[in-house]
N, C-alpha and C positions, 0 to 999 in steps of 0.2 A: 275306583279309584286311580286303579292304574293308565285306565285311558283318560282321566283327565287331568293325571300329573301330564302323559304324555302329549295333550295337544296343548297344557300351558307352554310348553318346550318349545314344540312348535311352532306356536305364537314366534314365543322372545326371538327363535331363527330367526325366522320369518321378517322379520320390525329389521335384523341387524343384517340381514342378508343385502335386504331394499336400502336400507341407506348409508351402506361400505362406501361407498362410493363416494359420496359427498360429506361423508362421517366429518374428516377433517375441518372440511371448511367451514363446519357449524359453528368450530368456535374458534378458528384465525380469527382474528384480530380485534378483537374481545378484551378489551382489558378488565375485565371482569375475569375471565377464565386466566388471562395472565397469573394474574394474583390465586386465583383455585390454584394453580398449578403450584405454583412459589410457594402457597404452605404446605401443598401435598409434600411436597419434593424436601420441605427442610425437616418435616417430620419423619419422611422414609427415610432419608440418607443417615439418619443417629438410630438406626439398626441394622447398616450394612454388615455384612458379614465380612468373614476377613475374606481374599482375592483366592482362589482354586476353589471356592464353596459351589454348589447349583441353586441359584434361583428359578423361582415362578411366579409368572404373571399370568393369573387367572382372569376370567373374564378379558382378556388383553385387547382386543378391538381391534384397532388398527396397528394397536405395538406403539403407543405413545413412551409408555413406561419400563416395557420388557427389552427395546431396545436403545431406553438409558441405561439400564442396567447395561446391556455388554458394551454399550458404549465405556462403561467404567470396567468390562475387562472381566465381568463376569459370565459365566453359562449360563445357560438361559434359555426358561418353556415357558413358550406362550401359547397358552388354551384359549380356547375360544370355543361358543358352540353354533356361533355361523362360519361357513370356509369363506361366507365372503369377506368377512373381517379376517379371515387368516390371509387370505390369498394377498388382501394390502399389503398388512403386515409383513409380508414372505417378498412384496414387492419391495419394502423399503430398507427392508435390511440388507438387502442383495445391492439397492445401490447406494447402504453407506457401507457397504462392505463388512458384515456381519455375521452374513451366513452360517462363519464356520463356527458361531459362537450361541446360535439359534435353533431348536427343535421346535416343529409348530405340533402340534396336539387339539384334533377336532374332539369335541366331548364335554361334557356337561358340569360343570362347576358344582354340583350339587354330590356326584360321585366323583371326581378327579379319575376317572378310569382309566388307567394305559401310565399314571405316574406312580411311580415304586411306594415301597411304604419306605420311613425314614433317611429318604432320597436329599429333600431339597432343607438347604440352608435359611430361603427367608422364601416364605411368599409373599407376595401383594396383589392386590387382587379393587385394581378402580374401579369405576366407570358405576360402583355399587351389584354388581355378579349377587353378592348375598342378597339385595335385596328382590331379588329377581327369579331362586330357585323354590319350590314349594315346600320345601321341608330343610328350616335354617340348621336345624341340630344336626340333622345328618350331612349335612355342608361342614360345617365345624369340625366332625368327628372327622370327615376325610381331608383337612385340615390337616388335624392331629397327624390322624394315619401318614400322610404323606411326609411331616413332617421329622430333621432328625432330634436327634433329643437336645434343646439346647438353643433347639430353632427359632424362630421370630416370625411375624404372620404381622403385615400393615394393611389392612381392610377397611373401604369406604361402603358406607351404606346413606341410607336418606334418613332423615333425622323424623323423628316424630312431630313435634311439636312445631317445626319450621315449616312441615309440610302446613299445617294449618292457614296460613296466607293463599295458598290457593280454594277453600273453599270461602275463604271469608274476600276473598277477591270478590267472588262470582253472589255475593249474599245468600248461602248454603249452610245453612245455620244446621239444618239438620244432617246434610251431608259430611258437617267437620264433627258432631258428637258421631254418629255411628262410626266414622275414620278414627276418633280419638280413643272408642272403645277397642277397637281389633288392631288396629294401625291397620288396615287392609284399604287399599284400594288398586286401582286400576293405571297401565303405563297410557297419557292421556295424549297418542299420539291420532293426526284425524282418522284413520282410516280405523274405524271397527273391527275389523273382522284380524288386525293385529294388535289392536290393543290386551295385554295380558298385566296378568295381579301380580302385585307388588305389596311387599311389606315396608313397613319403616319401621322404626326402631327408638327409643329415648336411649339414655344414655345408661340409663340403672336397668333396663333391661339387657344392653348390648353386654356389660360387664356381666352382669346374671349365667343368661347363655355362652361366654365365653370360659365363666369360671368353672359352672356343671359342666363343658365340656374340657375341662381337665389343665385348662392353660391359666399362667400367672398373668394378669392385666398389666400392661406397663403405664401406659396412658390413653389417654381419650381426647382428643382434642373436637375444636369447630371447624366447617369449613364452608365457609368464613362464621364466625358468630354475631356477626354485626351485619343488620341485615344490607348489605351491600351490591346486593342486585336489584333491589329497590333504589338504592342511590346509585348506581354505575354511574352518572352523569362529574359524581366526585373523582372517578377512579381516573378521569382523563387528561387531569391537570399532572403533571411529574411528578411534584413534590407532594403533595394529597395525596398518591398512590403510596407513596414511598412511605410517607406517615401511618396510611393506614395498615399496610403489612407489618409497620413495627410494632403496631397495634394489635392486633392479628398475631404475630408471635409470640405476642409477654403476655397476652391476653384469652388466647383462645383456648386452654385448657379449664380456664376458671370452673367451678359448677356451675355458679346462676350463673354462666353464660352458655353452654350446651344447649340451653333447653329450647331456646331460638335460633342457635345452627343451623342451616342450611343444608349441611351433610355432616353427619359425623366417621370418626376416624378411628377406629382403635389396635391399640399394636399389642402383641402379645407374644409371648413363651411358653413354646413347651416344656416341662419339669420332666426331671424322670419317674415322677410319680402319678398313679389317675387312682383315683377314687372308683 
């Protein structure tokens, strides 16, 4: 079991090491990803702690969210399994004059080894690192461990039902049936040697996991809840973009719409009691 788990981690690391140098370019110039990030930030900033508190960006990649928190005045731990991603994040922190606010930690999101207990006021994990770990319950326990009492976590994951489009586009009904039963699939990179297991979540399962992990669930949103990835052309018009963003922000937490979201994002709080 340990060998299998380590092999999966190695593939996650290998893939992200390879794409680190081009990762930012994959998303630049895309109105869809601009909208996605705006939805993320509007949700995340509702849960910012008071200044002077420490934040953690889990699975930080090239540092998009960790560095944004640093620019807001927070001291931030940027953690990632990929050393190449961390190098890019550190280069950007240096260019932006933020090194004094940043600590860089290479490690596994499942354990958050190296992060002190009860030391973090806000943990964010974008880019869906919770979907890439072998044992989500263990990762949730690690999040609970590092958060201070009353600390919050804002975490993005792959959406179970939103993932159905991948199989439908390929006429893979048998694959869809299997996927919906387990929530499991592989990261679809062209290099088969780099494909690693991923886990998608329904809103109900996500809520249950965190509640059983001792957290109070504050909110769950979809990113986005409307299938805008399939209608990207609509976002090229500035006025239409603004209207669709407004609708996403207004309806993004509606339970009836969460099932169709491309990704889900949950905000939780660590309470003083745990069963």
